[in-house]
Backbone of each chain as ProteinMPNN parsed JSONL, in Angstrom:
{"seq_chain_A": "MPSIPVLLFARYADLLGTSRVELPLTDGCTVADLVRHLRSLPGGEAIPERPFVAVNMVQVDASHRPQPGDEVALLPPMAGG", "coords_chain_A": {"N_chain_A": [[106.66, 70.075, 133.86], [105.437, 71.701, 130.357], [106.479, 72.001, 127.233], [108.185, 73.898, 124.228], [108.098, 73.879, 120.907], [110.45, 75.536, 119.09], [111.274, 77.007, 116.3], [114.54, 77.349, 113.908], [115.913, 79.272, 111.511], [117.801, 79.406, 108.853], [120.66, 82.031, 109.125], [119.877, 82.065, 112.091], [119.747, 79.495, 112.417], [122.121, 78.559, 111.945], [123.583, 80.126, 113.864], [123.048, 79.045, 116.349], [123.587, 76.178, 115.459], [121.63, 74.222, 115.034], [118.124, 73.445, 113.854], [116.031, 72.876, 115.022], [114.686, 73.5, 118.442], [113.871, 72.678, 121.864], [112.014, 74.49, 124.416], [111.787, 74.611, 128.021], [108.231, 75.898, 128.782], [107.209, 78.176, 130.799], [104.761, 79.009, 133.924], [102.477, 81.397, 132.575], [104.422, 82.598, 130.246], [106.263, 84.647, 127.638], [106.944, 85.67, 124.297], [108.92, 86.964, 123.657], [110.351, 86.202, 126.485], [111.311, 83.739, 125.317], [112.701, 84.448, 123.394], [114.984, 85.595, 124.887], [115.599, 83.637, 126.048], [116.547, 81.846, 124.236], [118.744, 83.696, 123.505], [120.574, 83.267, 125.213], [121.928, 81.078, 125.014], [124.638, 79.258, 123.705], [125.684, 80.668, 121.251], [123.484, 81.939, 121.02], [123.431, 84.877, 121.378], [124.467, 86.613, 119.34], [121.773, 86.744, 118.556], [119.04, 89.297, 117.662], [117.707, 90.816, 120.042], [115.232, 91.704, 120.195], [114.124, 89.434, 117.423], [112.426, 88.951, 114.258], [109.142, 87.065, 115.06], [107.315, 84.306, 114.699], [104.369, 82.172, 115.533], [102.875, 79.897, 114.923], [102.68, 80.207, 112.186], [102.199, 82.719, 111.976], [102.872, 85.88, 112.114], [103.799, 87.072, 115.362], [103.987, 89.989, 118.334], [106.399, 90.752, 120.79], [104.771, 90.522, 122.794], [102.926, 88.173, 122.87], [101.665, 85.717, 123.854], [102.702, 81.962, 123.695], [101.034, 79.08, 123.651], [101.005, 75.554, 124.458], [101.513, 72.913, 122.262], [101.077, 74.698, 120.623], [103.777, 76.011, 117.588], [106.104, 77.344, 117.096], [108.465, 79.94, 115.308], [111.451, 81.219, 114.632], [112.055, 84.359, 112.888], [114.681, 85.23, 110.698], [115.564, 87.82, 109.006], [113.32, 88.362, 106.233], [114.505, 87.354, 102.969], [114.282, 87.227, 100.596], [113.156, 86.885, 96.448]], "CA_chain_A": [[105.984, 71.36, 133.013], [105.051, 71.402, 128.848], [108.105, 71.981, 126.476], [107.656, 74.013, 122.969], [109.315, 73.516, 120.135], [111.157, 76.711, 118.95], [111.787, 76.542, 114.845], [114.868, 78.483, 114.074], [115.757, 79.49, 110.157], [118.895, 80.509, 107.232], [121.32, 82.351, 109.554], [119.426, 81.884, 113.292], [119.795, 78.236, 112.409], [123.544, 78.491, 111.835], [124.295, 80.391, 115.349], [122.668, 78.193, 117.74], [123.931, 75.051, 114.57], [120.593, 73.347, 114.823], [117.101, 74.37, 113.185], [114.747, 72.967, 116.083], [115.093, 73.43, 120.435], [112.678, 72.224, 122.642], [111.601, 75.453, 125.201], [110.383, 74.755, 128.747], [106.76, 76.825, 128.69], [106.267, 78.649, 132.089], [103.259, 79.878, 133.276], [102.385, 82.818, 131.416], [105.564, 82.78, 129.182], [106.178, 85.553, 126.158], [107.409, 85.297, 123.278], [110.056, 87.944, 124.929], [111.168, 85.052, 127.406], [111.141, 82.161, 124.874], [113.966, 84.873, 122.904], [115.837, 85.668, 126.349], [116.176, 82.082, 126.479], [117.55, 80.946, 122.874], [120.046, 84.421, 123.428], [121.214, 82.802, 126.526], [122.068, 79.487, 124.776], [125.892, 78.895, 123.251], [126.002, 81.195, 119.619], [122.538, 82.906, 120.414], [123.96, 85.705, 121.703], [124.088, 86.965, 118.448], [120.143, 86.475, 117.951], [118.966, 90.439, 117.765], [116.729, 91.175, 121.086], [113.824, 91.756, 119.102], [114.056, 89.375, 116.153], [110.515, 88.614, 114.094], [108.883, 85.45, 115.451], [105.456, 83.94, 114.264], [103.445, 81.38, 116.123], [101.748, 78.98, 113.701], [103.396, 80.635, 110.922], [101.432, 83.835, 112.377], [103.766, 86.622, 112.852], [103.409, 88.375, 116.439], [104.591, 90.51, 118.988], [107.073, 90.154, 121.583], [104.471, 90.061, 123.992], [102.571, 87.136, 122.542], [101.812, 84.387, 124.94], [102.57, 80.268, 123.022], [100.525, 77.8, 124.207], [101.243, 74.514, 124.43], [100.725, 73.028, 120.672], [101.989, 76.158, 119.474], [105.27, 75.535, 116.975], [107.058, 79.002, 117.465], [109.613, 79.891, 114.851], [112.049, 82.618, 115.106], [112.354, 84.369, 111.399], [115.788, 86.135, 110.074], [114.932, 89.069, 108.06], [113.424, 88.127, 104.826], [115.953, 88.021, 101.785], [113.727, 86.507, 99.239], [113.514, 87.513, 95.452]], "C_chain_A": [[106.086, 71.309, 131.137], [106.368, 72.151, 128.16], [106.984, 72.589, 125.385], [108.54, 74.248, 121.926], [109.32, 75.035, 119.117], [112.268, 76.171, 117.298], [112.668, 77.529, 114.508], [115.79, 77.82, 112.439], [117.189, 79.942, 109.685], [120.327, 80.694, 108.855], [120.95, 82.152, 111.405], [120.4, 80.451, 113.941], [121.496, 77.597, 112.775], [124.225, 79.099, 113.057], [123.722, 79.641, 116.286], [123.152, 76.361, 116.815], [122.707, 73.877, 115.44], [119.478, 74.23, 114.592], [116.246, 73.781, 114.156], [115.285, 73.268, 117.687], [113.491, 73.692, 120.893], [112.691, 73.243, 123.808], [111.026, 74.504, 126.673], [109.526, 76.069, 128.366], [106.034, 77.077, 129.936], [104.667, 78.674, 131.862], [103.337, 81.206, 132.886], [103.842, 83.249, 131.03], [105.553, 83.581, 127.797], [106.423, 85.128, 125.394], [109.14, 85.873, 123.534], [110.551, 87.13, 125.7], [111.859, 83.923, 126.593], [112.904, 83.028, 123.922], [115.06, 84.622, 123.662], [116.288, 84.496, 126.088], [117.485, 81.574, 125.707], [119.048, 82.282, 123.268], [121.565, 83.947, 124.752], [122.266, 81.199, 126.338], [123.648, 79.73, 123.715], [125.383, 79.527, 121.743], [124.737, 82.095, 119.925], [123.064, 84.336, 120.832], [123.571, 87.135, 120.095], [122.461, 87.192, 117.686], [119.773, 87.882, 118.202], [118.15, 90.36, 119.396], [114.643, 91.093, 120.77], [113.587, 91.054, 117.434], [112.066, 88.768, 115.519], [110.423, 87.078, 114.167], [107.309, 85.464, 115.166], [105.171, 82.8, 114.815], [102.288, 81.106, 115.28], [101.665, 79.882, 112.936], [102.752, 81.8, 110.836], [102.565, 85.064, 112.815], [103.603, 87.397, 114.312], [104.297, 88.985, 116.937], [105.082, 89.909, 119.967], [106.333, 89.615, 123.354], [103.135, 88.886, 124.458], [102.427, 86.442, 123.474], [101.14, 82.969, 123.929], [101.931, 79.989, 124.229], [100.505, 76.808, 123.621], [100.315, 73.932, 123.28], [100.942, 73.78, 119.897], [103.041, 75.809, 118.19], [105.108, 77.839, 116.788], [108.213, 78.909, 116.526], [109.837, 81.677, 114.596], [112.739, 82.875, 113.696], [113.851, 85.772, 111.779], [114.855, 87.26, 109.069], [114.762, 88.637, 106.485], [114.447, 88.463, 103.754], [114.927, 87.512, 101.155], [113.467, 87.472, 97.918], [114.832, 88.013, 94.731]], "O_chain_A": [[107.088, 70.714, 130.742], [107.13, 72.847, 128.832], [105.784, 72.329, 125.299], [109.642, 74.777, 122.078], [108.323, 75.478, 118.548], [113.28, 75.487, 117.144], [112.21, 78.668, 114.598], [116.164, 76.676, 112.18], [117.669, 80.927, 110.247], [120.781, 79.72, 109.456], [121.988, 82.096, 112.065], [121.128, 80.233, 114.91], [121.907, 76.676, 113.481], [125.349, 78.692, 113.349], [124.291, 79.835, 117.361], [123.041, 75.365, 117.53], [122.981, 72.978, 116.235], [119.51, 75.422, 114.898], [115.256, 74.512, 114.119], [116.497, 73.185, 117.885], [112.525, 74.382, 120.565], [113.631, 72.895, 124.523], [110.031, 73.788, 126.56], [109.985, 77.057, 127.793], [104.932, 76.652, 130.285], [103.847, 78.557, 130.951], [104.322, 81.942, 132.944], [104.341, 84.247, 131.55], [104.847, 83.153, 126.884], [106.24, 83.91, 125.401], [110.195, 85.238, 123.56], [111.76, 87.358, 125.647], [112.797, 83.268, 127.047], [113.962, 82.406, 123.831], [115.93, 83.786, 123.416], [117.494, 84.357, 125.886], [118.611, 81.182, 126.016], [120.207, 81.869, 123.302], [122.752, 84.192, 124.964], [122.965, 80.551, 127.118], [123.489, 80.612, 122.871], [124.652, 78.787, 121.085], [124.691, 83.094, 119.207], [122.787, 84.985, 119.824], [122.785, 88.075, 119.979], [122.17, 87.671, 116.59], [120.217, 88.087, 119.332], [118.265, 89.183, 119.739], [113.539, 90.638, 121.068], [113.112, 91.672, 116.481], [111.045, 88.409, 116.106], [111.125, 86.19, 113.683], [106.436, 86.313, 115.348], [106.085, 82.051, 114.469], [101.246, 81.704, 115.013], [100.603, 80.5, 112.87], [102.579, 82.185, 109.679], [103.038, 85.018, 113.951], [103.184, 88.547, 114.183], [105.425, 88.893, 116.453], [104.66, 88.806, 120.314], [106.725, 88.986, 124.336], [102.582, 88.683, 125.539], [103.395, 86.563, 124.226], [99.989, 82.772, 123.538], [102.107, 80.403, 125.375], [100.126, 76.751, 122.451], [99.109, 74.118, 123.118], [101.015, 73.672, 118.673], [102.625, 74.696, 117.867], [104.439, 78.843, 116.54], [109.005, 77.984, 116.711], [109.147, 82.688, 114.466], [113.619, 82.15, 113.232], [113.971, 86.687, 112.594], [113.702, 87.259, 108.64], [115.683, 88.56, 105.672], [115.074, 89.516, 103.642], [114.576, 87.062, 102.246], [113.518, 88.69, 98.093], [114.757, 88.655, 93.683]]}, "seq_chain_B": "MTILTRDAIDPGALIAAVSAPERGGIACFVGAVRDHHEGRGVVGLEYSAYDAMADAVAAAILAEAESRWPVAVALRHRLGPVPIGEAAVVVAAAGGHRDEAFAACRYVIEEVKRRVPIWKRERYVDGSEAWVDPTAAGGLHPVRDDGTVS", "coords_chain_B": {"N_chain_B": [[98.673, 73.594, 96.881], [101.732, 74.41, 96.116], [104.089, 77.58, 95.981], [107.045, 77.203, 95.442], [109.865, 76.001, 94.699], [112.497, 73.757, 93.497], [113.523, 73.135, 91.024], [113.872, 74.658, 87.453], [112.03, 77.843, 87.129], [110.174, 78.313, 84.736], [109.134, 80.738, 82.795], [106.812, 81.502, 80.878], [105.626, 79.337, 81.307], [103.856, 80.191, 83.497], [102.493, 82.164, 82.716], [101.095, 81.336, 81.255], [99.93, 80.219, 82.12], [97.65, 82.73, 84.034], [96.627, 83.49, 81.369], [93.966, 84.44, 79.384], [91.115, 84.785, 77.21], [89.74, 87.253, 78.265], [91.923, 88.861, 79.813], [93.405, 91.113, 78.475], [95.688, 91.943, 78.802], [99.072, 91.095, 80.472], [101.595, 91.021, 83.221], [104.842, 90.281, 83.644], [107.018, 89.489, 86.185], [110.725, 88.907, 86.345], [112.647, 87.819, 88.514], [115.984, 87.883, 88.47], [119.11, 85.912, 89.096], [121.397, 87.499, 90.058], [125.345, 88.711, 89.533], [127.306, 90.168, 91.525], [126.996, 92.026, 94.332], [126.053, 94.09, 96.226], [129.535, 95.193, 95.454], [130.877, 92.769, 95.294], [131.934, 89.976, 94.04], [129.374, 87.6, 93.044], [129.054, 84.406, 92.705], [127.207, 81.947, 93.076], [124.022, 80.725, 94.754], [122.539, 80.003, 97.732], [118.818, 80.172, 97.916], [117.2, 79.133, 101.39], [113.737, 77.984, 103.111], [111.396, 78.747, 105.503], [109.096, 76.404, 104.978], [105.816, 76.05, 104.62], [105.065, 78.703, 105.975], [105.95, 80.096, 103.484], [103.963, 79.453, 102.071], [101.898, 79.997, 102.484], [101.793, 82.267, 103.064], [102.435, 83.525, 101.03], [100.04, 82.941, 99.627], [98.308, 84.781, 100.834], [99.03, 86.795, 100.007], [98.855, 86.936, 97.194], [95.917, 86.596, 97.0], [95.18, 89.24, 98.253], [95.735, 90.759, 96.342], [94.163, 89.82, 94.213], [92.095, 90.361, 95.151], [91.892, 93.357, 94.979], [92.403, 94.133, 92.482], [91.527, 93.322, 89.621], [92.536, 91.161, 88.341], [94.633, 88.193, 87.219], [96.629, 85.995, 89.486], [99.697, 84.48, 88.935], [102.523, 82.98, 91.034], [106.294, 81.951, 91.343], [109.312, 81.198, 93.537], [112.535, 79.762, 93.89], [113.917, 77.509, 95.618], [116.702, 76.149, 96.993], [120.176, 75.837, 95.547], [120.659, 78.275, 93.131], [121.745, 79.197, 89.692], [123.901, 82.296, 88.463], [121.987, 83.823, 86.469], [119.761, 82.627, 86.399], [116.09, 82.44, 87.097], [115.251, 83.49, 90.053], [112.801, 84.371, 90.948], [109.526, 84.592, 89.604], [107.242, 86.322, 88.685], [103.512, 86.579, 87.491], [101.066, 88.843, 86.378], [98.25, 88.815, 85.097], [95.267, 90.785, 83.279], [92.574, 92.489, 82.164], [93.381, 95.145, 81.334], [96.905, 96.527, 80.744], [97.159, 98.533, 83.495], [96.301, 97.37, 85.312], [97.453, 95.42, 85.765], [100.296, 95.557, 85.393], [100.04, 97.281, 88.184], [99.444, 94.621, 89.718], [101.051, 93.127, 89.483], [103.856, 94.263, 90.402], [102.486, 94.711, 93.332], [102.616, 92.437, 94.234], [105.082, 90.796, 93.348], [106.847, 93.054, 95.66], [105.51, 92.865, 97.69], [106.081, 89.753, 98.355], [109.327, 89.982, 98.762], [109.012, 91.45, 101.227], [107.542, 90.028, 103.03], [107.101, 87.293, 102.644], [109.019, 84.477, 104.027], [111.381, 83.278, 102.927], [114.902, 83.417, 102.786], [118.684, 83.705, 101.566], [121.259, 82.495, 100.504], [124.455, 84.097, 100.292], [127.17, 82.755, 97.797], [131.113, 83.786, 97.445], [133.801, 85.366, 95.448], [136.058, 84.713, 95.767], [135.51, 83.171, 97.479], [134.466, 83.225, 100.306], [131.452, 83.288, 102.363], [127.745, 84.525, 103.079], [124.743, 84.835, 104.706], [121.988, 86.579, 103.356], [121.205, 90.322, 104.44], [118.963, 91.919, 104.78], [118.32, 94.777, 106.389], [120.592, 94.575, 107.914], [124.083, 96.331, 108.183], [125.607, 96.917, 105.574], [123.772, 94.978, 104.72], [124.663, 92.13, 104.458], [126.019, 89.01, 106.939], [128.546, 87.73, 107.377], [129.953, 84.93, 106.766], [131.988, 82.379, 108.817], [135.443, 80.492, 107.906], [135.165, 78.66, 109.764], [132.774, 78.043, 109.247], [130.911, 78.769, 110.873], [128.798, 82.019, 112.278], [128.249, 85.843, 112.379]], "CA_chain_B": [[99.437, 73.777, 95.706], [103.163, 75.418, 96.708], [104.762, 78.413, 95.442], [108.118, 76.807, 95.797], [109.959, 75.274, 93.209], [114.067, 73.115, 93.516], [113.338, 72.956, 89.622], [114.152, 75.947, 86.785], [111.138, 78.111, 86.868], [109.482, 78.122, 82.982], [107.873, 82.113, 82.77], [105.895, 81.141, 79.6], [103.851, 78.103, 81.579], [102.906, 80.654, 84.969], [101.902, 83.821, 81.857], [99.639, 80.307, 80.529], [98.739, 79.658, 83.628], [97.352, 83.501, 84.208], [95.827, 83.993, 80.719], [92.424, 84.297, 79.691], [90.313, 85.623, 76.644], [89.425, 88.676, 78.402], [93.106, 89.249, 79.662], [94.549, 91.611, 77.382], [96.867, 92.451, 79.336], [99.795, 90.351, 81.302], [102.914, 91.719, 83.082], [105.553, 89.766, 83.913], [108.588, 89.957, 86.517], [111.139, 88.01, 86.575], [114.035, 88.527, 89.07], [117.528, 86.756, 87.968], [120.48, 86.146, 90.094], [122.809, 88.611, 89.847], [127.042, 87.797, 89.889], [127.603, 91.302, 91.734], [126.047, 91.888, 95.721], [127.865, 95.1, 97.428], [130.53, 95.726, 94.331], [131.208, 91.287, 95.436], [131.578, 89.22, 93.069], [129.047, 86.334, 93.389], [129.505, 82.818, 92.634], [126.137, 81.392, 93.394], [123.912, 81.28, 96.397], [121.302, 78.969, 97.334], [117.256, 79.961, 99.326], [116.261, 78.363, 102.082], [112.678, 78.868, 103.064], [109.633, 77.818, 106.529], [107.727, 76.246, 103.678], [105.015, 75.89, 105.284], [104.609, 80.094, 106.357], [106.075, 80.998, 102.536], [103.206, 78.911, 100.958], [100.294, 79.996, 103.371], [102.106, 84.421, 103.211], [102.348, 84.081, 99.381], [98.555, 82.548, 99.683], [97.404, 85.561, 101.448], [99.455, 87.483, 98.975], [98.04, 86.663, 95.582], [94.308, 86.892, 97.058], [94.841, 90.291, 98.212], [96.494, 91.253, 94.797], [93.401, 89.497, 93.197], [90.843, 91.753, 95.456], [92.36, 94.703, 94.891], [92.626, 94.642, 91.077], [90.691, 92.72, 88.456], [93.909, 90.132, 88.057], [94.704, 86.776, 88.403], [98.162, 86.401, 89.889], [100.489, 83.737, 89.54], [104.018, 83.014, 91.642], [106.975, 80.857, 91.872], [110.288, 81.828, 94.178], [113.122, 79.204, 93.659], [114.73, 77.226, 96.849], [118.597, 75.758, 97.062], [121.021, 76.793, 94.722], [120.189, 78.955, 91.858], [122.726, 79.624, 89.151], [123.87, 82.935, 88.12], [121.065, 84.347, 85.672], [118.493, 81.919, 86.178], [115.008, 83.148, 87.572], [114.854, 83.48, 91.216], [111.397, 84.57, 91.248], [108.501, 84.992, 88.792], [104.985, 86.638, 89.286], [102.606, 86.702, 85.952], [99.731, 89.173, 86.247], [96.973, 89.211, 83.809], [93.802, 91.843, 84.084], [92.082, 93.197, 80.895], [94.866, 95.764, 80.949], [98.151, 96.773, 81.221], [97.174, 99.406, 84.451], [95.95, 96.644, 86.832], [98.813, 93.654, 85.562], [101.565, 95.746, 85.898], [99.853, 97.217, 89.427], [99.255, 93.678, 90.666], [102.59, 92.406, 89.607], [104.441, 95.129, 91.19], [102.368, 94.868, 94.427], [102.857, 90.668, 94.868], [107.064, 90.785, 94.315], [107.428, 93.733, 97.046], [105.102, 91.767, 99.482], [106.41, 88.719, 98.578], [110.003, 90.59, 99.045], [108.733, 92.194, 102.3], [106.627, 89.035, 104.338], [107.362, 85.811, 102.385], [110.133, 83.838, 104.986], [112.818, 82.76, 102.364], [116.459, 83.337, 102.648], [119.453, 83.817, 100.688], [122.788, 82.805, 101.023], [125.396, 84.198, 98.894], [128.989, 82.478, 97.903], [131.399, 84.962, 96.196], [134.806, 84.754, 94.35], [136.598, 84.916, 96.428], [135.71, 81.502, 98.142], [133.604, 83.613, 101.198], [129.879, 83.141, 102.168], [127.644, 85.259, 103.968], [123.572, 85.576, 104.742], [122.059, 88.27, 102.835], [119.58, 90.936, 104.932], [118.65, 93.796, 104.14], [117.832, 95.435, 107.802], [122.227, 94.014, 108.42], [125.199, 97.173, 107.737], [126.042, 95.917, 104.451], [123.284, 94.433, 103.911], [125.523, 91.097, 104.633], [126.891, 88.717, 107.707], [129.597, 86.792, 106.325], [129.691, 83.118, 107.039], [133.279, 82.606, 108.777], [135.622, 80.06, 107.54], [134.197, 77.538, 110.114], [131.528, 77.603, 108.889], [129.982, 80.283, 111.973], [128.373, 83.26, 111.24], [128.425, 86.327, 112.968]], "C_chain_B": [[100.978, 74.938, 96.678], [103.839, 76.603, 95.258], [106.71, 78.224, 94.91], [108.954, 75.524, 95.178], [111.817, 75.273, 94.146], [114.191, 73.173, 92.034], [113.288, 75.114, 88.643], [112.865, 76.528, 86.822], [111.347, 78.869, 85.218], [108.366, 79.466, 83.092], [106.569, 81.932, 82.106], [105.117, 80.514, 80.437], [103.143, 79.083, 82.69], [102.473, 82.009, 83.697], [100.859, 82.83, 81.795], [98.824, 80.274, 81.365], [97.772, 81.197, 84.274], [96.252, 84.44, 82.96], [94.974, 83.727, 80.489], [91.915, 84.947, 77.863], [90.216, 86.806, 76.363], [90.466, 89.451, 78.847], [93.465, 89.676, 79.105], [96.023, 92.354, 77.429], [97.833, 91.721, 80.895], [101.551, 91.228, 81.322], [103.563, 90.849, 83.666], [106.737, 89.952, 85.042], [109.134, 88.719, 86.873], [112.305, 88.392, 87.734], [115.225, 87.914, 89.172], [118.502, 86.885, 89.084], [121.157, 86.66, 89.758], [124.245, 88.772, 90.342], [126.869, 89.143, 90.476], [126.107, 91.238, 93.138], [127.064, 93.2, 95.928], [129.116, 95.281, 96.499], [131.803, 94.52, 95.1], [130.795, 90.844, 94.666], [130.833, 87.325, 93.468], [129.144, 85.295, 92.346], [128.06, 82.069, 92.102], [125.252, 81.598, 94.808], [122.236, 80.402, 96.433], [120.031, 79.556, 98.721], [117.382, 78.746, 100.247], [114.902, 78.895, 102.312], [112.166, 77.367, 104.357], [108.915, 77.052, 105.043], [106.229, 76.867, 103.694], [103.854, 76.938, 105.269], [104.79, 80.355, 104.91], [104.748, 80.362, 102.155], [101.967, 79.752, 101.343], [100.564, 82.322, 102.85], [102.052, 84.072, 101.579], [100.706, 84.004, 99.229], [97.983, 83.766, 99.414], [97.631, 87.004, 100.26], [98.78, 87.997, 97.928], [96.381, 86.831, 95.497], [94.551, 88.154, 97.853], [94.85, 90.658, 96.526], [94.74, 91.165, 93.554], [92.373, 90.249, 93.666], [91.041, 92.761, 95.226], [92.212, 94.972, 93.622], [91.995, 93.088, 90.291], [91.823, 91.635, 87.331], [93.588, 88.617, 88.073], [96.234, 86.757, 88.265], [99.04, 85.152, 90.06], [101.872, 83.522, 89.942], [104.486, 81.963, 92.049], [107.925, 81.652, 92.311], [111.062, 79.898, 94.344], [113.894, 79.005, 95.104], [116.034, 75.799, 96.536], [118.676, 76.653, 96.09], [120.706, 77.145, 93.635], [121.716, 79.286, 91.245], [122.409, 80.851, 88.772], [122.868, 83.0, 86.723], [120.118, 83.901, 85.209], [117.405, 82.608, 87.003], [114.952, 82.801, 89.187], [113.463, 82.997, 91.432], [110.611, 85.132, 90.309], [107.446, 85.307, 89.063], [104.886, 87.329, 87.674], [101.857, 87.604, 86.537], [99.182, 89.166, 85.05], [95.919, 90.243, 84.616], [93.196, 92.206, 82.073], [92.698, 94.465, 80.418], [95.666, 96.09, 80.989], [97.952, 97.523, 82.989], [97.353, 97.536, 85.212], [96.789, 95.014, 87.018], [99.813, 94.266, 86.208], [100.96, 96.364, 87.581], [99.881, 96.169, 90.446], [100.552, 93.499, 90.778], [103.498, 93.344, 90.677], [104.065, 94.27, 92.916], [102.912, 93.375, 94.956], [104.638, 90.763, 94.969], [107.192, 91.817, 95.261], [107.066, 93.454, 97.845], [105.67, 91.025, 99.342], [108.312, 89.29, 99.293], [110.002, 90.614, 100.753], [107.988, 90.967, 103.466], [107.176, 87.683, 103.509], [109.044, 85.203, 102.916], [110.788, 82.641, 104.013], [113.753, 83.993, 102.164], [117.274, 82.429, 102.001], [121.357, 83.745, 101.421], [124.009, 83.103, 100.035], [127.125, 83.502, 98.886], [129.722, 83.293, 96.436], [132.856, 84.219, 95.88], [135.554, 84.287, 94.69], [136.623, 83.754, 97.89], [134.374, 81.613, 99.468], [131.958, 83.585, 101.085], [129.452, 84.05, 102.662], [125.709, 85.448, 104.172], [123.172, 86.97, 103.79], [120.842, 88.558, 103.972], [119.905, 92.13, 105.029], [118.936, 94.766, 105.074], [119.395, 95.381, 107.882], [123.027, 95.588, 107.943], [125.483, 96.072, 107.202], [124.991, 95.259, 103.702], [123.766, 92.734, 103.652], [126.027, 90.718, 106.58], [127.23, 87.883, 107.478], [129.149, 85.987, 107.43], [131.634, 82.876, 107.97], [133.823, 81.23, 107.985], [135.496, 78.293, 107.895], [133.566, 77.174, 110.189], [130.586, 78.672, 110.123], [129.681, 81.308, 111.81], [128.028, 84.222, 112.293], [127.318, 87.204, 112.828]], "O_chain_B": [[100.975, 75.832, 97.524], [103.961, 76.409, 94.049], [107.37, 78.989, 94.207], [108.642, 74.334, 95.235], [112.292, 76.098, 94.926], [115.387, 73.306, 91.775], [112.893, 76.209, 89.046], [112.102, 75.63, 86.467], [112.214, 79.598, 84.736], [107.17, 79.37, 83.364], [105.471, 82.147, 82.619], [103.947, 80.888, 80.519], [101.94, 78.899, 82.877], [102.037, 82.983, 84.31], [99.741, 83.17, 82.181], [97.598, 80.284, 81.474], [97.012, 80.814, 85.164], [95.508, 85.4, 83.16], [94.564, 82.729, 81.083], [92.766, 85.723, 77.43], [90.357, 87.449, 75.323], [90.398, 90.647, 78.563], [94.335, 88.977, 78.586], [96.871, 92.909, 76.73], [97.423, 91.799, 82.053], [102.293, 91.703, 80.462], [102.842, 90.341, 84.525], [107.562, 90.772, 84.638], [108.583, 87.765, 87.423], [112.796, 89.514, 87.604], [115.41, 87.326, 90.238], [118.614, 87.855, 89.834], [121.787, 86.167, 88.822], [124.394, 88.969, 91.548], [125.966, 89.636, 89.801], [124.965, 90.78, 93.1], [128.287, 93.31, 95.841], [129.997, 95.692, 97.253], [132.963, 94.797, 95.406], [129.629, 90.962, 94.29], [131.393, 86.319, 93.904], [129.322, 85.56, 91.157], [127.875, 81.702, 90.942], [125.575, 82.349, 95.728], [121.303, 80.259, 95.643], [120.172, 79.455, 99.94], [117.623, 77.596, 99.879], [114.645, 80.027, 101.902], [112.295, 76.143, 104.381], [108.187, 77.664, 104.261], [105.699, 77.777, 103.057], [102.667, 76.816, 104.966], [103.789, 80.971, 104.545], [104.185, 81.341, 101.664], [101.142, 80.119, 100.506], [99.782, 83.208, 102.507], [101.234, 84.812, 101.031], [100.121, 84.967, 98.733], [97.373, 84.069, 98.388], [96.828, 87.841, 99.849], [98.272, 89.104, 97.752], [95.702, 87.078, 94.5], [93.52, 88.122, 98.525], [93.879, 90.753, 95.774], [94.338, 91.903, 92.655], [91.669, 90.842, 92.849], [89.992, 93.404, 95.258], [91.853, 96.129, 93.402], [92.222, 91.944, 90.684], [91.853, 91.461, 86.113], [92.697, 87.997, 88.654], [96.928, 87.247, 87.374], [99.182, 84.716, 91.202], [102.634, 83.938, 89.069], [103.922, 81.12, 92.746], [107.894, 82.8, 91.869], [110.385, 78.963, 94.77], [114.397, 79.952, 95.709], [115.932, 74.751, 95.898], [118.0, 77.618, 95.732], [120.374, 76.211, 92.905], [122.68, 79.563, 91.958], [121.22, 81.124, 88.606], [123.075, 82.11, 85.898], [119.53, 84.227, 84.178], [117.87, 83.497, 87.717], [114.54, 81.674, 89.463], [113.01, 81.926, 91.836], [110.913, 86.297, 90.05], [106.659, 84.598, 89.691], [105.595, 88.075, 86.999], [101.809, 87.243, 87.713], [99.76, 89.543, 84.031], [95.737, 90.476, 85.811], [93.813, 91.966, 81.035], [92.571, 94.836, 79.251], [95.533, 96.305, 82.194], [98.69, 96.974, 83.807], [98.341, 96.847, 85.464], [96.784, 94.068, 87.806], [100.279, 93.873, 87.278], [101.594, 95.747, 88.436], [100.168, 96.361, 91.628], [101.2, 93.631, 91.816], [103.72, 92.894, 91.801], [104.841, 93.556, 93.551], [103.559, 93.259, 95.997], [105.34, 90.795, 95.98], [107.981, 91.351, 96.083], [107.685, 93.518, 98.906], [106.413, 91.027, 100.324], [108.503, 88.889, 100.441], [110.787, 89.965, 101.444], [107.992, 91.192, 104.676], [107.88, 87.015, 104.267], [110.066, 85.463, 102.279], [110.742, 81.432, 104.238], [113.548, 85.088, 101.64], [117.138, 81.225, 101.784], [122.126, 84.353, 102.165], [124.381, 82.343, 99.141], [128.009, 83.707, 99.718], [129.383, 83.432, 95.26], [133.103, 83.017, 95.976], [136.0, 83.308, 94.09], [137.384, 83.606, 98.846], [133.57, 80.713, 99.713], [131.312, 83.79, 100.057], [130.321, 84.865, 102.971], [125.354, 86.479, 103.601], [123.815, 88.002, 103.594], [119.963, 87.793, 104.368], [120.777, 92.966, 105.267], [119.744, 95.64, 104.759], [119.72, 96.567, 107.945], [122.298, 96.116, 107.103], [125.617, 94.92, 107.614], [125.042, 94.976, 102.505], [123.255, 92.124, 102.713], [126.3, 91.609, 107.384], [126.452, 86.95, 107.278], [128.444, 86.126, 108.429], [132.502, 83.472, 107.332], [132.933, 80.652, 107.361], [135.588, 77.277, 107.206], [133.275, 76.186, 110.863], [129.523, 79.196, 109.793], [130.394, 81.857, 110.97], [127.483, 83.697, 113.263], [127.19, 88.163, 113.589]]}, "name": "protein", "num_of_chains": 2, "seq": "MPSIPVLLFARYADLLGTSRVELPLTDGCTVADLVRHLRSLPGGEAIPERPFVAVNMVQVDASHRPQPGDEVALLPPMAGGMTILTRDAIDPGALIAAVSAPERGGIACFVGAVRDHHEGRGVVGLEYSAYDAMADAVAAAILAEAESRWPVAVALRHRLGPVPIGEAAVVVAAAGGHRDEAFAACRYVIEEVKRRVPIWKRERYVDGSEAWVDPTAAGGLHPVRDDGTVS"}
């Protein structure tokens, strides 16, 4: 089964204790499925059910289906400026 | 070209970058690190970013501003630790007149705050730390003494 890298930033990286995890990319896997997987990991339960998610640096919604080779990133609420 | 820098930002350099003989109106916004948040004393903070996406989104915002108004716009944002009082973000917009300069400058800073993936961790006078989250109750997620976060 292919896997897909998921980048974690700021508070989400602190919650999971890492800035990158590789998750299995099952057939038909959606962004919501990846988030559900992350929330089942130790520390991941505090990640919201519907976080901002970017695929290849573009924000997508929960029904988006990442493809092998994509870069997925979980984005805490922006706090720049 | 990156908008991100770990060095002090010189607003004069951004103003110079957008200045031209035909641009008589120049607006510059400086967002500086303040010493308080939600009633707590802040002693310092640290910015981090999803660097590549931050640059891509910032480039899109600048292009939007320059297509919507007849202006040239420049933007820089600090990363890493930033002392109280120093500039965290600077926007400079220059156009023929002040109306488009103010409008473009305002547009860019508001969109940067809303869309660019940059995060801020604050340190307080009592030694505690928190991630700033404008969407959270109280605007913060405290960091526990053992380094874990809520």
